[in-house]
N, CA, C and O atoms as a Tinker XYZ file with bonds, in Angstrom:
   368  protein
     1  N     -1.652000  -31.905000    6.773000    73     2
     2  CA    -0.714000  -32.947000    7.167000    64     1     3
     3  C     -0.365000  -33.753000    5.916000    63     2     4     5
     4  O     -1.244000  -34.177000    5.165000    81     3
     5  N      0.913000  -33.950000    5.715000    73     3     6
     6  CA     1.369000  -34.635000    4.508000    64     5     7
     7  C      1.309000  -36.155000    4.681000    63     6     8     9
     8  O      1.141000  -36.664000    5.789000    81     7
     9  N      1.448000  -36.852000    3.577000    73     7    10
    10  CA     1.481000  -38.308000    3.603000    64     9    11
    11  C      2.667000  -38.818000    4.403000    63    10    12    13
    12  O      2.587000  -39.861000    5.053000    81    11
    13  N      3.764000  -38.081000    4.353000    73    11    14
    14  CA     4.955000  -38.447000    5.125000    64    13    15
    15  C      4.643000  -38.411000    6.623000    63    14    16    17
    16  O      5.024000  -39.315000    7.367000    81    15
    17  N      3.947000  -37.359000    7.054000    73    15    18
    18  CA     3.587000  -37.244000    8.468000    64    17    19
    19  C      2.613000  -38.340000    8.888000    63    18    20    21
    20  O      2.764000  -38.935000    9.955000    81    19
    21  N      1.632000  -38.600000    8.062000    73    19    22
    22  CA     0.625000  -39.632000    8.377000    64    21    23
    23  C      1.290000  -40.999000    8.502000    63    22    24    25
    24  O      1.022000  -41.741000    9.448000    81    23
    25  N      2.157000  -41.330000    7.546000    73    23    26
    26  CA     2.835000  -42.628000    7.621000    64    25    27
    27  C      3.750000  -42.693000    8.838000    63    26    28    29
    28  O      3.908000  -43.758000    9.434000    81    27
    29  N      4.348000  -41.580000    9.209000    73    27    30
    30  CA     5.194000  -41.533000   10.399000    64    29    31
    31  C      4.403000  -41.781000   11.666000    63    30    32    33
    32  O      4.854000  -42.518000   12.543000    81    31
    33  N      3.231000  -41.180000   11.777000    73    31    34
    34  CA     2.401000  -41.374000   12.963000    64    33    35
    35  C      1.826000  -42.789000   13.019000    63    34    36    37
    36  O      1.690000  -43.364000   14.099000    81    35
    37  N      1.496000  -43.337000   11.878000    73    35    38
    38  CA     1.017000  -44.734000   11.849000    64    37    39
    39  C      2.141000  -45.665000   12.284000    63    38    40    41
    40  O      1.930000  -46.564000   13.097000    81    39
    41  N      3.331000  -45.449000   11.744000    73    39    42
    42  CA     4.479000  -46.264000   12.127000    64    41    43
    43  C      4.803000  -46.140000   13.607000    63    42    44    45
    44  O      5.116000  -47.132000   14.266000    81    43
    45  N      4.726000  -44.927000   14.127000    73    43    46
    46  CA     4.963000  -44.704000   15.555000    64    45    47
    47  C      3.952000  -45.466000   16.393000    63    46    48    49
    48  O      4.316000  -46.151000   17.348000    81    47
    49  N      2.695000  -45.346000   16.035000    73    47    50
    50  CA     1.632000  -46.026000   16.783000    64    49    51
    51  C      1.826000  -47.534000   16.773000    63    50    52    53
    52  O      1.718000  -48.181000   17.814000    81    51
    53  N      2.109000  -48.094000   15.616000    73    51    54
    54  CA     2.283000  -49.550000   15.517000    64    53    55
    55  C      3.514000  -50.036000   16.280000    63    54    56    57
    56  O      3.479000  -51.096000   16.905000    81    55
    57  N      4.593000  -49.270000   16.230000    73    55    58
    58  CA     5.801000  -49.657000   16.946000    64    57    59
    59  C      5.567000  -49.677000   18.454000    63    58    60    61
    60  O      5.992000  -50.604000   19.143000    81    59
    61  N      4.897000  -48.664000   18.952000    73    59    62
    62  CA     4.599000  -48.590000   20.384000    64    61    63
    63  C      3.626000  -49.697000   20.782000    63    62    64    65
    64  O      3.818000  -50.358000   21.802000    81    63
    65  N      2.595000  -49.896000   19.985000    73    63    66
    66  CA     1.592000  -50.924000   20.280000    64    65    67
    67  C      2.229000  -52.311000   20.329000    63    66    68    69
    68  O      1.793000  -53.162000   21.104000    81    67
    69  N      3.250000  -52.545000   19.515000    73    67    70
    70  CA     3.906000  -53.853000   19.486000    64    69    71
    71  C      4.651000  -54.173000   20.770000    63    70    72    73
    72  O      4.802000  -55.348000   21.105000    81    71
    73  N      5.115000  -53.187000   21.491000    73    71    74
    74  CA     5.874000  -53.448000   22.714000    64    73    75
    75  C      4.981000  -53.600000   23.941000    63    74    76    77
    76  O      5.384000  -54.234000   24.916000    81    75
    77  N      3.803000  -53.044000   23.912000    73    75    78
    78  CA     2.929000  -53.057000   25.084000    64    77    79
    79  C      2.523000  -54.472000   25.512000    63    78    80    81
    80  O      2.565000  -54.752000   26.710000    81    79
    81  N      2.134000  -55.380000   24.611000    73    79    82
    82  CA     1.796000  -56.738000   25.075000    64    81    83
    83  C      2.954000  -57.450000   25.761000    63    82    84    85
    84  O      2.733000  -58.194000   26.717000    81    83
    85  N      4.183000  -57.242000   25.297000    73    83    86
    86  CA     5.338000  -57.879000   25.927000    64    85    87
    87  C      5.517000  -57.362000   27.352000    63    86    88    89
    88  O      5.803000  -58.136000   28.265000    81    87
    89  N      5.353000  -56.083000   27.536000    73    87    90
    90  CA     5.470000  -55.500000   28.873000    64    89    91
    91  C      4.367000  -56.035000   29.777000    63    90    92    93
    92  O      4.622000  -56.394000   30.927000    81    91
    93  N      3.158000  -56.090000   29.266000    73    91    94
    94  CA     2.019000  -56.587000   30.046000    64    93    95
    95  C      2.251000  -58.026000   30.508000    63    94    96    97
    96  O      2.093000  -58.340000   31.687000    81    95
    97  N      2.625000  -58.893000   29.569000    73    95    98
    98  CA     2.840000  -60.305000   29.898000    64    97    99
    99  C      4.011000  -60.462000   30.871000    63    98   100   101
   100  O      3.952000  -61.283000   31.787000    81    99
   101  N      5.057000  -59.687000   30.678000    73    99   102
   102  CA     6.227000  -59.776000   31.551000    64   101   103
   103  C      5.860000  -59.445000   32.999000    63   102   104   105
   104  O      6.258000  -60.163000   33.917000    81   103
   105  N      5.114000  -58.377000   33.208000    73   103   106
   106  CA     4.751000  -58.001000   34.567000    64   105   107
   107  C      3.658000  -58.902000   35.142000    63   106   108   109
   108  O      3.588000  -59.099000   36.355000    81   107
   109  N      2.814000  -59.442000   34.281000    73   107   110
   110  CA     1.759000  -60.340000   34.750000    64   109   111
   111  C      2.332000  -61.685000   35.203000    63   110   112   113
   112  O      1.973000  -62.193000   36.265000    81   111
   113  N      3.226000  -62.256000   34.389000    73   111   114
   114  CA     3.786000  -63.580000   34.698000    64   113   115
   115  C      5.035000  -63.515000   35.566000    63   114   116   117
   116  O      5.406000  -64.501000   36.202000    81   115
   117  N      5.677000  -62.362000   35.589000    73   115   118
   118  CA     6.942000  -62.176000   36.318000    64   117   119
   119  C      8.020000  -63.150000   35.844000    63   118   120   121
   120  O      8.863000  -63.598000   36.622000    81   119
   121  N      7.970000  -63.466000   34.554000    73   119   122
   122  CA     8.957000  -64.358000   33.949000    64   121   123
   123  C      9.673000  -63.604000   32.831000    63   122   124   125
   124  O      9.042000  -62.987000   31.973000    81   123
   125  N     10.995000  -63.668000   32.859000    73   123   126
   126  CA    11.766000  -62.957000   31.843000    64   125   127
   127  C     12.807000  -63.840000   31.173000    63   126   128   129
   128  O     13.701000  -63.341000   30.490000    81   127
   129  N     12.698000  -65.142000   31.363000    73   127   130
   130  CA    13.684000  -66.048000   30.775000    64   129   131
   131  C     13.724000  -65.937000   29.253000    63   130   132   133
   132  O     14.781000  -66.123000   28.650000    81   131
   133  N     12.599000  -65.639000   28.633000    73   131   134
   134  CA    12.538000  -65.559000   27.176000    64   133   135
   135  C     13.022000  -64.209000   26.634000    63   134   136   137
   136  O     13.136000  -64.033000   25.421000    81   135
   137  N     13.301000  -63.272000   27.514000    73   135   138
   138  CA    13.810000  -61.974000   27.080000    64   137   139
   139  C     15.331000  -61.987000   27.147000    63   138   140   141
   140  O     15.913000  -62.173000   28.215000    81   139
   141  N     15.952000  -61.792000   26.027000    73   139   142
   142  CA    17.403000  -61.737000   25.975000    64   141   143
   143  C     17.871000  -60.361000   26.441000    63   142   144   145
   144  O     17.467000  -59.339000   25.886000    81   143
   145  N     18.725000  -60.343000   27.465000    73   143   146
   146  CA    19.249000  -59.082000   27.968000    64   145   147
   147  C     20.100000  -58.389000   26.909000    63   146   148   149
   148  O     20.064000  -57.165000   26.785000    81   147
   149  N     20.858000  -59.158000   26.155000    73   147   150
   150  CA    21.670000  -58.598000   25.078000    64   149   151
   151  C     20.784000  -57.944000   24.012000    63   150   152   153
   152  O     21.109000  -56.875000   23.495000    81   151
   153  N     19.668000  -58.594000   23.690000    73   151   154
   154  CA    18.715000  -58.016000   22.737000    64   153   155
   155  C     18.157000  -56.702000   23.268000    63   154   156   157
   156  O     18.061000  -55.726000   22.524000    81   155
   157  N     17.791000  -56.667000   24.537000    73   155   158
   158  CA    17.240000  -55.448000   25.120000    64   157   159
   159  C     18.262000  -54.313000   25.095000    63   158   160   161
   160  O     17.910000  -53.164000   24.830000    81   159
   161  N     19.519000  -54.632000   25.368000    73   159   162
   162  CA    20.564000  -53.605000   25.308000    64   161   163
   163  C     20.775000  -53.095000   23.883000    63   162   164   165
   164  O     20.970000  -51.897000   23.675000    81   163
   165  N     20.738000  -53.993000   22.908000    73   163   166
   166  CA    20.905000  -53.555000   21.518000    64   165   167
   167  C     19.695000  -52.738000   21.059000    63   166   168   169
   168  O     19.835000  -51.796000   20.280000    81   167
   169  N     18.525000  -53.099000   21.541000    73   167   170
   170  CA    17.315000  -52.333000   21.229000    64   169   171
   171  C     17.415000  -50.931000   21.831000    63   170   172   173
   172  O     17.053000  -49.946000   21.188000    81   171
   173  N     17.904000  -50.850000   23.054000    73   171   174
   174  CA    18.108000  -49.565000   23.709000    64   173   175
   175  C     19.069000  -48.698000   22.898000    63   174   176   177
   176  O     18.810000  -47.516000   22.670000    81   175
   177  N     20.163000  -49.286000   22.473000    73   175   178
   178  CA    21.146000  -48.547000   21.674000    64   177   179
   179  C     20.563000  -48.085000   20.338000    63   178   180   181
   180  O     20.869000  -46.990000   19.867000    81   179
   181  N     19.727000  -48.921000   19.733000    73   179   182
   182  CA    19.141000  -48.531000   18.446000    64   181   183
   183  C     18.179000  -47.357000   18.610000    63   182   184   185
   184  O     18.121000  -46.481000   17.748000    81   183
   185  N     17.433000  -47.333000   19.698000    73   183   186
   186  CA    16.520000  -46.194000   19.929000    64   185   187
   187  C     17.308000  -44.900000   20.160000    63   186   188   189
   188  O     16.919000  -43.832000   19.685000    81   187
   189  N     18.400000  -45.009000   20.882000    73   187   190
   190  CA    19.247000  -43.828000   21.100000    64   189   191
   191  C     19.825000  -43.350000   19.773000    63   190   192   193
   192  O     19.879000  -42.148000   19.514000    81   191
   193  N     20.255000  -44.283000   18.939000    73   191   194
   194  CA    20.795000  -43.916000   17.620000    64   193   195
   195  C     19.732000  -43.249000   16.747000    63   194   196   197
   196  O     20.023000  -42.286000   16.039000    81   195
   197  N     18.499000  -43.762000   16.799000    73   195   198
   198  CA    17.419000  -43.157000   16.016000    64   197   199
   199  C     17.086000  -41.747000   16.509000    63   198   200   201
   200  O     16.771000  -40.865000   15.710000    81   199
   201  N     17.157000  -41.538000   17.814000    73   199   202
   202  CA    16.915000  -40.189000   18.346000    64   201   203
   203  C     17.998000  -39.236000   17.845000    63   202   204   205
   204  O     17.700000  -38.117000   17.427000    81   203
   205  N     19.241000  -39.676000   17.886000    73   203   206
   206  CA    20.339000  -38.846000   17.368000    64   205   207
   207  C     20.142000  -38.538000   15.892000    63   206   208   209
   208  O     20.319000  -37.400000   15.458000    81   207
   209  N     19.777000  -39.548000   15.129000    73   207   210
   210  CA    19.537000  -39.343000   13.695000    64   209   211
   211  C     18.415000  -38.332000   13.474000    63   210   212   213
   212  O     18.525000  -37.448000   12.624000    81   211
   213  N     17.334000  -38.470000   14.246000    73   211   214
   214  CA    16.182000  -37.576000   14.086000    64   213   215
   215  C     16.547000  -36.135000   14.411000    63   214   216   217
   216  O     16.041000  -35.209000   13.777000    81   215
   217  N     17.419000  -35.939000   15.391000    73   215   218
   218  CA    17.859000  -34.592000   15.733000    64   217   219
   219  C     18.680000  -34.006000   14.581000    63   218   220   221
   220  O     18.507000  -32.843000   14.216000    81   219
   221  N     19.560000  -34.808000   14.020000    73   219   222
   222  CA    20.366000  -34.328000   12.899000    64   221   223
   223  C     19.558000  -34.177000   11.614000    63   222   224   225
   224  O     19.984000  -33.486000   10.688000    81   223
   225  N     18.408000  -34.815000   11.555000    73   223   226
   226  CA    17.515000  -34.738000   10.387000    64   225   227
   227  C     16.523000  -33.589000   10.576000    63   226   228   229
   228  O     15.314000  -33.772000   10.429000    81   227
   229  N     17.031000  -32.433000   10.894000    73   227   230
   230  CA    16.202000  -31.236000   11.087000    64   229   231
   231  C     15.094000  -31.451000   12.111000    63   230   232   233
   232  O     13.956000  -31.026000   11.913000    81   231
   233  N     15.441000  -32.109000   13.195000    73   231   234
   234  CA    14.494000  -32.359000   14.300000    64   233   235
   235  C     13.201000  -32.996000   13.808000    63   234   236   237
   236  O     12.116000  -32.429000   13.931000    81   235
   237  N     13.351000  -34.183000   13.253000    73   235   238
   238  CA    12.212000  -34.967000   12.763000    64   237   239
   239  C     11.348000  -35.362000   13.965000    63   238   240   241
   240  O     11.633000  -36.340000   14.655000    81   239
   241  N     10.298000  -34.591000   14.197000    73   239   242
   242  CA     9.476000  -34.731000   15.396000    64   241   243
   243  C      8.857000  -36.108000   15.523000    63   242   244   245
   244  O      8.841000  -36.682000   16.611000    81   243
   245  N      8.354000  -36.639000   14.436000    73   243   246
   246  CA     7.716000  -37.948000   14.475000    64   245   247
   247  C      8.699000  -39.024000   14.907000    63   246   248   249
   248  O      8.376000  -39.869000   15.743000    81   247
   249  N      9.873000  -38.995000   14.350000    73   247   250
   250  CA    10.897000  -39.988000   14.677000    64   249   251
   251  C     11.400000  -39.814000   16.110000    63   250   252   253
   252  O     11.662000  -40.800000   16.799000    81   251
   253  N     11.532000  -38.588000   16.551000    73   251   254
   254  CA    11.945000  -38.336000   17.936000    64   253   255
   255  C     10.883000  -38.855000   18.899000    63   254   256   257
   256  O     11.211000  -39.480000   19.907000    81   255
   257  N      9.623000  -38.602000   18.596000    73   255   258
   258  CA     8.520000  -39.073000   19.435000    64   257   259
   259  C      8.504000  -40.596000   19.498000    63   258   260   261
   260  O      8.424000  -41.177000   20.580000    81   259
   261  N      8.581000  -41.239000   18.343000    73   259   262
   262  CA     8.569000  -42.697000   18.276000    64   261   263
   263  C      9.732000  -43.294000   19.063000    63   262   264   265
   264  O      9.532000  -44.173000   19.901000    81   263
   265  N     10.916000  -42.829000   18.799000    73   263   266
   266  CA    12.099000  -43.401000   19.440000    64   265   267
   267  C     12.129000  -43.124000   20.940000    63   266   268   269
   268  O     12.604000  -43.955000   21.713000    81   267
   269  N     11.632000  -41.977000   21.353000    73   267   270
   270  CA    11.599000  -41.650000   22.779000    64   269   271
   271  C     10.624000  -42.546000   23.531000    63   270   272   273
   272  O     10.936000  -43.024000   24.622000    81   271
   273  N      9.458000  -42.774000   22.963000    73   271   274
   274  CA     8.475000  -43.652000   23.602000    64   273   275
   275  C      9.011000  -45.079000   23.648000    63   274   276   277
   276  O      8.908000  -45.751000   24.674000    81   275
   277  N      9.578000  -45.537000   22.543000    73   275   278
   278  CA    10.131000  -46.894000   22.499000    64   277   279
   279  C     11.313000  -47.039000   23.448000    63   278   280   281
   280  O     11.503000  -48.102000   24.038000    81   279
   281  N     12.103000  -45.993000   23.600000    73   279   282
   282  CA    13.208000  -46.007000   24.546000    64   281   283
   283  C     12.674000  -46.207000   25.966000    63   282   284   285
   284  O     13.224000  -46.994000   26.737000    81   283
   285  N     11.614000  -45.500000   26.299000    73   283   286
   286  CA    10.998000  -45.653000   27.619000    64   285   287
   287  C     10.459000  -47.073000   27.815000    63   286   288   289
   288  O     10.659000  -47.673000   28.871000    81   287
   289  N      9.785000  -47.601000   26.812000    73   287   290
   290  CA     9.225000  -48.951000   26.912000    64   289   291
   291  C     10.331000  -49.998000   27.036000    63   290   292   293
   292  O     10.189000  -50.968000   27.781000    81   291
   293  N     11.417000  -49.806000   26.319000    73   291   294
   294  CA    12.544000  -50.734000   26.417000    64   293   295
   295  C     13.187000  -50.657000   27.799000    63   294   296   297
   296  O     13.604000  -51.675000   28.350000    81   295
   297  N     13.267000  -49.456000   28.355000    73   295   298
   298  CA    13.787000  -49.311000   29.715000    64   297   299
   299  C     12.894000  -50.045000   30.720000    63   298   300   301
   300  O     13.389000  -50.621000   31.688000    81   299
   301  N     11.598000  -50.024000   30.490000    73   299   302
   302  CA    10.668000  -50.748000   31.366000    64   301   303
   303  C     10.934000  -52.246000   31.284000    63   302   304   305
   304  O     10.931000  -52.931000   32.306000    81   303
   305  N     11.163000  -52.758000   30.081000    73   303   306
   306  CA    11.476000  -54.182000   29.929000    64   305   307
   307  C     12.815000  -54.535000   30.580000    63   306   308   309
   308  O     12.950000  -55.603000   31.178000    81   307
   309  N     13.793000  -53.655000   30.469000    73   307   310
   310  CA    15.086000  -53.897000   31.121000    64   309   311
   311  C     14.908000  -53.912000   32.635000    63   310   312   313
   312  O     15.507000  -54.739000   33.323000    81   311
   313  N     14.092000  -53.008000   33.154000    73   311   314
   314  CA    13.799000  -53.004000   34.586000    64   313   315
   315  C     13.152000  -54.323000   35.003000    63   314   316   317
   316  O     13.522000  -54.905000   36.023000    81   315
   317  N     12.186000  -54.794000   34.215000    73   315   318
   318  CA    11.515000  -56.062000   34.524000    64   317   319
   319  C     12.509000  -57.218000   34.481000    63   318   320   321
   320  O     12.474000  -58.110000   35.329000    81   319
   321  N     13.385000  -57.195000   33.498000    73   319   322
   322  CA    14.400000  -58.246000   33.387000    64   321   323
   323  C     15.288000  -58.235000   34.626000    63   322   324   325
   324  O     15.611000  -59.288000   35.175000    81   323
   325  N     15.679000  -57.049000   35.061000    73   323   326
   326  CA    16.509000  -56.917000   36.255000    64   325   327
   327  C     15.749000  -57.381000   37.504000    63   326   328   329
   328  O     16.308000  -58.073000   38.355000    81   327
   329  N     14.492000  -57.002000   37.605000    73   327   330
   330  CA    13.692000  -57.303000   38.793000    64   329   331
   331  C     13.364000  -58.788000   38.914000    63   330   332   333
   332  O     13.436000  -59.351000   40.007000    81   331
   333  N     13.007000  -59.423000   37.805000    73   331   334
   334  CA    12.510000  -60.796000   37.848000    64   333   335
   335  C     13.536000  -61.859000   37.481000    63   334   336   337
   336  O     13.238000  -63.050000   37.570000    81   335
   337  N     14.723000  -61.465000   37.075000    73   335   338
   338  CA    15.739000  -62.432000   36.683000    64   337   339
   339  C     16.636000  -62.748000   37.871000    63   338   340   341
   340  O     16.975000  -61.868000   38.662000    81   339
   341  N     17.013000  -64.009000   37.982000    73   339   342
   342  CA    17.906000  -64.409000   39.069000    64   341   343
   343  C     19.315000  -63.892000   38.854000    63   342   344   345
   344  O     19.972000  -63.452000   39.798000    81   343
   345  N     19.786000  -63.944000   37.602000    73   343   346
   346  CA    21.146000  -63.521000   37.298000    64   345   347
   347  C     21.183000  -63.010000   35.870000    63   346   348   349
   348  O     21.065000  -63.792000   34.927000    81   347
   349  N     21.343000  -61.718000   35.704000    73   347   350
   350  CA    21.341000  -61.128000   34.364000    64   349   351
   351  C     22.469000  -61.655000   33.489000    63   350   352   353
   352  O     22.286000  -61.830000   32.285000    81   351
   353  N     23.614000  -61.906000   34.069000    73   351   354
   354  CA    24.771000  -62.325000   33.275000    64   353   355
   355  C     24.566000  -63.698000   32.644000    63   354   356   357
   356  O     25.109000  -63.958000   31.570000    81   355
   357  N     23.808000  -64.571000   33.269000    73   355   358
   358  CA    23.567000  -65.880000   32.672000    64   357   359
   359  C     22.511000  -65.823000   31.583000    63   358   360   361
   360  O     22.382000  -66.752000   30.786000    81   359
   361  N     21.750000  -64.724000   31.548000    73   359   362
   362  CA    20.697000  -64.571000   30.550000    64   361   363
   363  C     21.206000  -63.971000   29.263000    63   362   364   365
   364  O     20.457000  -63.876000   28.291000    81   363
   365  N     22.474000  -63.557000   29.228000    73   363   366
   366  CA    23.027000  -62.963000   28.004000    64   365   367
   367  C     23.332000  -64.091000   27.082000    63   366   368
   368  O     23.813000  -63.867000   25.971000    81   367
C-alpha cells in the first residue's frame, strides 16, 4: 500500500468521523435550527462533484468511498432537517 493510499484512507476516516457527532446530536436533541439547509444542499452537491471527479480520475477508489459515505451521511442530516424543522424555507 502506497503513501498515497494510506493518506487517502486516513482522510476518508477523519472526514466520516467528523460528521457522525453532528448526526448523533441532531437525532438526540431533535433540533436542527443550527443546521443551514443551504449549507447541507451545497455539501450534497460537493460530494456528488467529488464522486464524478473520482470516476474521471481512473476510478479513484478511496475518493469514491469517501465521497459516497459522506453523501449518505449528508442525506441523513438533510432527512433530520426535514423531519425536525418546522419550515425548511425559513431555515435557508
